[in-house]
C-alpha positions as CSV (number, residue, x, y, z in Angstrom):
1,M,-24.1,14.7,-23.2
2,Q,-23.2,18.2,-22.0
3,A,-20.6,18.8,-19.2
4,N,-23.2,20.8,-17.2
5,D,-25.9,18.2,-17.6
6,P,-26.9,17.0,-14.1
7,K,-26.9,13.4,-15.3
8,F,-23.4,13.8,-16.7
9,L,-22.3,15.3,-13.4
10,E,-24.0,12.5,-11.4
11,F,-22.1,10.0,-13.6
12,Y,-18.8,11.4,-12.5
13,A,-19.8,11.7,-8.8
14,R,-20.1,8.0,-8.3
15,P,-18.2,6.9,-5.2
16,G,-16.6,3.9,-6.9
17,L,-15.3,6.0,-9.8
18,L,-14.0,8.6,-7.4
19,I,-12.3,6.1,-5.2
20,R,-10.7,4.4,-8.2
21,R,-9.5,7.7,-9.6
22,A,-8.2,8.7,-6.1
23,H,-6.2,5.5,-6.0
24,Q,-4.8,6.1,-9.5
25,I,-3.8,9.7,-8.5
26,A,-2.2,8.5,-5.3
27,T,-0.3,5.7,-7.1
28,S,0.9,8.2,-9.8
29,I,2.2,10.7,-7.2
30,F,3.9,7.8,-5.3
31,V,5.5,6.3,-8.4
32,E,6.7,9.7,-9.6
33,T,8.2,10.5,-6.3
34,F,9.9,7.1,-6.0
35,R,10.9,6.8,-9.6
36,E,14.6,7.0,-8.9
37,L,14.3,4.1,-6.4
38,D,12.1,2.1,-8.8
39,L,9.5,1.2,-6.1
40,T,5.8,0.8,-6.4
41,P,3.5,1.4,-3.4
42,A,3.0,-2.4,-3.0
43,Q,6.8,-3.0,-3.0
44,Y,7.3,-0.2,-0.5
45,G,4.7,-1.8,1.7
46,V,6.5,-5.1,1.8
47,L,9.8,-3.4,2.6
48,A,8.4,-1.1,5.2
49,I,6.9,-4.0,7.2
50,F,10.5,-4.9,8.2
51,E,10.7,-1.8,10.3
52,Y,8.4,-3.8,12.7
53,V,9.5,-7.4,12.2
54,E,12.7,-9.2,11.5
55,T,11.1,-12.0,9.5
56,I,7.6,-12.8,8.4
57,D,5.9,-15.5,6.5
58,Q,4.6,-14.6,3.1
59,S,0.9,-15.5,3.9
60,S,0.9,-13.4,7.1
61,L,2.4,-10.5,5.2
62,A,-0.3,-10.8,2.5
63,R,-3.0,-10.6,5.2
64,M,-1.3,-7.6,6.8
65,L,-1.2,-5.7,3.6
66,G,-4.5,-6.7,2.1
67,H,-3.1,-8.6,-0.8
68,D,-4.0,-12.1,-2.0
69,K,-1.3,-14.7,-1.7
70,S,-0.5,-14.9,-5.4
71,T,-0.1,-11.1,-5.8
72,L,2.1,-10.9,-2.7
73,G,4.2,-13.8,-4.2
74,V,4.8,-11.9,-7.4
75,I,5.8,-8.7,-5.4
76,A,8.1,-10.8,-3.2
77,A,9.7,-12.6,-6.1
78,N,10.4,-9.2,-7.8
79,L,12.0,-7.8,-4.6
80,E,14.0,-11.0,-4.2
81,N,15.3,-10.8,-7.8
82,R,16.4,-7.3,-7.0
83,G,18.3,-8.6,-3.9
84,L,16.1,-6.6,-1.5
85,I,14.5,-9.5,0.4
86,R,15.5,-13.1,1.0
87,R,12.9,-15.9,0.8
88,S,13.3,-19.3,2.4
89,R,11.2,-22.2,3.6
90,N,10.1,-22.0,7.3
91,A,12.2,-24.5,9.3
92,V,9.1,-25.7,11.3
93,D,6.4,-25.5,8.7
94,R,7.9,-26.2,5.2
95,R,4.7,-24.9,3.6
96,L,5.4,-21.3,4.7
97,I,7.8,-19.0,2.9
98,Q,9.8,-16.8,5.3
99,L,10.8,-13.3,4.1
100,E,13.6,-11.2,5.5
101,L,15.1,-7.9,4.5
102,T,18.6,-8.0,3.0
103,E,21.2,-5.3,3.6
104,A,20.5,-3.8,0.2
105,G,16.8,-3.8,1.1
106,G,17.5,-2.0,4.3
107,Q,19.6,0.6,2.5
108,L,16.8,1.2,-0.1
109,L,14.2,1.5,2.7
110,E,16.4,4.1,4.4
111,R,16.5,6.1,1.1
112,A,12.8,5.6,0.6
113,T,11.4,6.6,4.0
114,P,12.2,10.3,3.7
115,L,10.2,10.5,0.5
116,L,6.9,9.6,2.2
117,P,6.2,13.0,3.8
118,P,6.2,14.8,0.4
119,V,3.8,12.1,-1.0
120,R,1.5,12.6,1.9
121,A,1.7,16.4,1.6
122,A,1.0,16.2,-2.1
123,L,-2.1,14.0,-1.5
124,L,-3.4,16.3,1.2
125,E,-2.5,19.6,-0.5
126,P,-6.0,20.4,-1.8
127,F,-7.3,20.4,1.8
128,T,-7.0,22.7,4.8
129,K,-5.4,21.1,7.9
130,Q,-8.9,20.4,9.4
131,E,-10.1,19.0,6.1
132,S,-7.0,16.7,5.9
133,I,-7.7,15.4,9.3
134,E,-11.4,14.8,8.4
135,F,-10.5,13.2,5.0
136,V,-8.2,10.7,6.7
137,R,-10.7,10.1,9.4
138,L,-13.4,9.3,6.8
139,L,-11.0,7.0,4.9
140,I,-10.3,5.1,8.1
141,K,-14.1,4.9,8.8
142,F,-14.7,3.6,5.3
143,H,-11.9,1.0,5.6
144,S,-13.0,-0.2,9.0
145,T,-16.6,-0.5,7.8
146,F,-15.8,-2.6,4.8
147,N,-12.5,-4.4,5.6
148,E,-14.0,-7.6,7.0
149,K,-16.5,-7.8,4.1
150,V,-13.9,-8.3,1.3
151,K,-11.8,-11.3,0.4
152,T,-8.5,-9.5,0.8
153,S,-9.2,-7.8,4.1
154,I,-6.3,-6.5,6.2
155,R,-5.8,-8.9,9.1
156,A,-3.6,-7.2,11.7
157,D,-4.0,-5.2,14.8
158,M,-5.1,-2.0,13.2
159,P,-4.7,1.3,15.1
160,Y,-8.5,2.0,14.8
């Protein structure tokens, strides 16, 4: 197969492949930027939610972030082992696991938050300002079209 063969080019223009590669690239840029803090995008998402809530149950957080319960459980266990969050049984409904940010988690979040703008800038660097706005608008449209059609949809009051 030749690199300039239309079928070859079509193979690499598949939306699913491009979305997967975009995710890999975004994750790579995030991980490299946050290397010193040893945080993944998923771990940061869990910590960042505490800017909006004091405590949250693990199942609700999974729905808010678009994770299945078992994946969120692994992420939360890792963060708990690092002393960044505390997990406990809900006093009213013992089936629920409550999460809250520890002081160490809050300090790490404070160090992490200023690293987000450079990640965003790196991800949008190939685009003009107008293209960046359009790219994000199209990602939001894509998400809002398919969110309710997948098993791990994000269930929260979304801003769109």
